[in-house]
C-alpha positions in Angstrom: 129.4 130.7 54.1 130.2 129.8 50.4 132.8 127.3 48.9 135.1 127.8 45.7 134.6 125.6 42.7 137.2 123.1 44.1 135.4 122.5 47.4 137.6 124.5 49.7 136.3 127.2 52.2 137.6 130.7 51.7 140.1 132.6 54.1 137.6 135.0 54.9 135.1 132.5 55.7 137.5 130.8 58.1 139.0 134.0 59.8 135.5 135.9 59.9 134.3 136.4 63.6 131.0 135.1 63.0 132.0 131.8 61.5 130.8 128.6 62.8 133.9 127.0 62.2 136.0 129.9 63.6 133.9 129.8 66.6 134.5 126.1 67.3 137.5 124.8 69.8 138.3 122.4 67.4 138.9 124.5 64.4 141.0 127.8 65.2 140.7 130.6 62.9 144.0 130.4 61.4 144.5 126.7 61.5 147.4 125.7 59.3 146.5 123.1 56.3 148.2 119.9 56.4 148.7 119.9 52.5 150.4 123.2 52.3 147.2 124.9 50.6 146.9 128.3 52.2 143.4 129.0 50.6 141.3 126.9 53.5 140.2 123.5 54.2 138.6 121.3 51.7 135.2 119.4 52.7 136.9 116.1 53.1 139.2 117.9 55.8 136.4 119.5 57.3 134.2 116.7 57.8 136.8 114.3 59.1 137.9 116.7 61.5 134.3 116.9 62.9 134.0 113.1 63.2 137.3 113.0 65.2 136.1 116.1 67.4 132.8 114.4 67.9 134.5 110.9 68.6 137.0 112.4 70.9 134.2 114.0 73.0 132.5 110.7 73.1 135.6 108.9 74.4 136.1 111.5 77.1 132.5 110.9 78.4 132.8 107.2 77.9 136.0 107.7 80.4 134.1 109.7 83.2 134.2 107.4 86.1 130.8 106.3 87.4 129.2 108.4 90.0 127.7 107.9 93.6 124.0 108.3 93.7 123.4 110.6 96.8 120.0 110.3 98.1 117.7 110.5 101.1 114.8 108.4 102.3 111.4 109.8 103.6 112.0 108.2 106.8 113.1 111.3 108.9 109.8 113.1 107.9 107.2 110.0 108.8 105.3 112.3 111.1 104.3 114.1 108.0 102.3 113.7 104.8 104.9 112.4 102.3 104.7 115.6 100.4 106.7 117.4 103.1 109.4 114.7 102.7 109.5 115.2 99.0 109.8 119.0 99.3 112.5 118.7 102.1 114.6 116.3 100.1 114.8 118.3 97.0 115.3 121.8 99.0 118.3 120.2 100.3 119.8 119.6 97.3 119.4 115.9 96.7 118.9 114.5 93.4 117.8 110.9 94.5 115.2 109.9 96.9 114.2 106.5 98.7 110.4 106.1 99.4 110.0 104.5 102.7 107.7 105.7 105.6 105.2 108.6 105.8 102.0 109.5 107.8 99.5 107.1 106.1 97.2 104.4 107.2 99.9 101.7 107.0 102.7 104.0 107.2 104.1 103.6 103.8 104.1 105.7 100.7 103.8 102.7 98.4 102.5 99.5 99.7 100.3 96.5 98.7 97.3 98.4 98.8 98.7 100.9 96.4 98.0 100.5 92.6 100.2 100.8 89.9 98.3 103.8 88.6 98.9 105.5 92.0 102.3 104.4 92.2 103.1 106.1 88.7 101.2 109.3 90.1 104.0 109.2 93.1 106.6 108.7 90.6 105.3 111.8 88.8 105.4 113.9 91.8 108.8 112.9 92.7 109.9 114.1 89.1 108.2 117.2 89.1 110.7 118.3 92.1 113.8 117.2 90.1 114.2 114.1 92.0 114.6 110.4 91.0 113.4 107.3 92.9 116.5 104.9 93.6 115.1 102.9 96.4 111.6 101.6 97.7 111.1 100.0 100.9 108.8 96.8 100.5 105.8 96.2 102.3 105.4 93.1 104.1 104.1 89.9 102.0 102.3 86.9 102.4 104.9 83.8 102.5 101.9 81.6 101.3 102.1 82.8 97.4 104.1 84.9 95.2 101.3 87.5 94.2 101.9 90.1 97.1 105.7 90.3 96.2 105.0 90.7 92.6 102.4 93.3 93.1 105.1 95.2 95.1 107.5 94.6 92.2 104.9 96.2 89.9 104.5 99.2 92.0 108.1 99.7 92.3 108.4 99.5 88.4 105.4 102.1 87.9 107.0 104.5 90.3 110.2 104.3 88.4 112.1 102.8 91.3 115.2 100.5 90.1 115.4 98.9 93.4 113.2 97.4 96.2 114.4 97.2 99.8 113.7 93.9 101.7 113.7 93.7 105.2 113.7 90.0 105.7 111.9 88.1 108.1 112.0 85.9 111.2 113.4 82.5 111.6 110.3 80.9 111.6 109.0 81.9 108.1 112.6 82.4 106.5 112.6 79.3 104.2 109.1 80.3 103.0 110.0 84.2 102.7 113.3 83.5 100.9 111.5 80.8 98.4 109.3 83.5 97.3 112.4 86.1 96.8 114.0 83.4 94.8 110.9 82.9 92.8 110.4 86.5 92.0 114.0 87.3 91.0 113.5 86.8 87.4 110.0 88.3 87.3 111.5 91.8 89.1 114.4 91.6 86.6 111.9 91.8 83.6 110.8 94.7 85.3 114.2 96.4 85.8 113.8 96.2 89.6 116.5 95.0 91.4 115.7 93.2 94.8 118.1 93.7 97.8 118.3 92.7 101.4 119.4 94.8 104.3 121.0 93.9 107.6 117.6 94.2 109.8 117.7 91.8 112.7 117.1 88.2 113.1 118.8 85.9 110.7 120.0 88.6 108.4 121.3 90.8 111.4 124.8 91.2 110.0 126.7 91.1 106.7 127.9 87.6 107.2 124.2 86.4 107.4 123.1 88.3 104.6 125.9 87.0 102.4 124.9 83.5 103.4 121.2 84.0 102.1 122.1 85.9 99.4 124.5 83.1 98.2 122.1 80.4 98.8 119.4 82.2 96.6 122.4 82.6 94.0 120.5 85.1 91.7 122.5 87.9 90.2 119.2 90.1 90.7 119.2 89.7 94.6 121.8 91.8 96.3 122.7 93.5 99.6 122.0 96.8 100.6 124.5 97.8 103.2 123.4 99.6 106.6 126.6 100.2 108.7 124.4 101.7 111.5 122.2 98.5 111.9 125.5 96.5 111.9 126.0 98.3 115.4 122.6 98.7 116.3 121.4 94.6 116.1 125.0 93.7 117.7 124.4 96.0 120.7 127.5 98.1 119.3 129.5 95.0 119.4 130.5 94.7 115.7 131.9 97.4 114.0 130.6 97.7 110.3 134.1 98.3 109.4 135.1 95.0 110.3 131.8 93.5 109.0 132.0 95.1 105.7 134.8 92.4 104.9 132.0 89.8 104.6 130.2 91.6 101.7 132.9 91.6 99.1 131.2 91.5 95.5 127.2 91.6 96.5 126.7 95.3 97.6 124.2 97.3 95.4 123.7 100.1 97.5 123.9 101.4 101.0 121.5 103.4 103.5 123.7 105.8 105.4 122.6 105.2 108.8 124.9 106.3 112.0 124.8 104.7 115.5 125.2 105.8 118.9 125.0 103.6 122.0 123.1 102.3 123.5 120.6 101.7 120.7 120.2 105.0 118.7 120.2 105.5 115.1 118.0 108.5 114.5 121.1 110.8 113.9 122.2 113.0 111.5 125.2 110.9 109.6 128.7 111.9 110.7 127.7 112.8 114.3 127.7 109.1 115.7 130.2 106.3 116.0 130.2 104.9 112.5 133.4 105.7 110.8 131.7 106.1 107.5 135.2 106.9 105.5 136.7 103.5 106.7 133.2 101.6 105.8 133.0 103.2 102.2 136.9 102.5 101.7 136.5 98.4 102.8 133.4 98.4 100.7 135.3 99.8 97.8 137.9 97.2 98.0 135.1 94.5 97.6 133.9 95.9 94.4 131.1 98.7 95.7 132.8 101.5 93.8 129.7 103.5 92.7 125.9 103.4 93.5 123.4 104.4 95.7 124.3 106.2 99.0 120.7 107.1 100.7 120.5 108.8 103.8 118.0 106.8 106.2 117.9 108.9 109.5 118.3 112.5 110.4 118.6 113.7 114.1 114.6 114.3 114.8 112.8 117.4 114.7 110.1 119.7 113.3 110.2 120.0 109.4 112.4 122.9 109.4 115.0 121.3 111.7 114.6 118.3 109.5 115.3 120.4 106.4 118.5 121.7 107.9 119.8 118.6 109.1 119.3 117.0 105.4 121.4 119.8 104.2 123.9 118.9 106.6 123.9 115.0 105.5 124.2 116.0 101.9 127.2 118.0 102.3 128.8 115.2 104.7 128.3 112.8 101.8 129.6 115.3 99.1 132.5 115.4 101.4 133.0 111.7 101.8 132.8 111.0 98.1 134.4 114.1 96.9 131.6 114.7 94.4 128.3 117.0 94.0 125.1 115.6 94.9 
């Protein structure tokens, strides 16, 4: 491509079928010149138009709505080595994974005994399958000092996980447990790891109880990981999560997508039980949870082939629920 002495592009260049400008969607081959010049486009006009096009593209990307992060935990494959879970979740079409239970000495993929180097290696295995760790279940930690929880936070960071999921504790140890959580909030934030509490029995069995604990700690890095199946489970089917969700406005960071069937069954593929996920999600959105992790925790149990089939069903269910591709 050549320029005239006055700095304009020739008509031949503008109209040539292989011209870079002529092939651009922002520069049609016979664009009218605003100055009335028939011979071509000046360099200043060319540069200005290119900048405008780039700015417009950036603006369009910035206006794209935040997405739901549709994922699956390893829990359904707990009877197998964790590699079965990683392979099954990837094959089912998920992009995000939650590290939870597996066949190991302590039934966890990453625990207190895991070194940061080992956690990083597991994170690399996840990445090799085209997945990203979105949540990690916390091992139990001592309530006598903060070192245990800090070590788990370090492992969460090492495997590339942005959120550590806490199950809470019993009433006897609650004060010491949540003091350690409060003491570690800043440490976790510095590692780019959020801390979340899920409804899990005891004094954190439902949204209102979890909300009370979160408000008492009062740290922006300690939020709620909602679990509609557990709301039913720990209330013996009496408290509907559609109603419970109204108690957690403004504090939800993610959700364990878990269903429920009376009397006490949660090992179900989402969408086959009593939880009305559309209404639950709608109420959570009303309270500010408009995007973020939606991670399947349980599937209808069976062998590896059955689990992989159910994982696909769960992914499709969430795609329909959210109106977006995983």
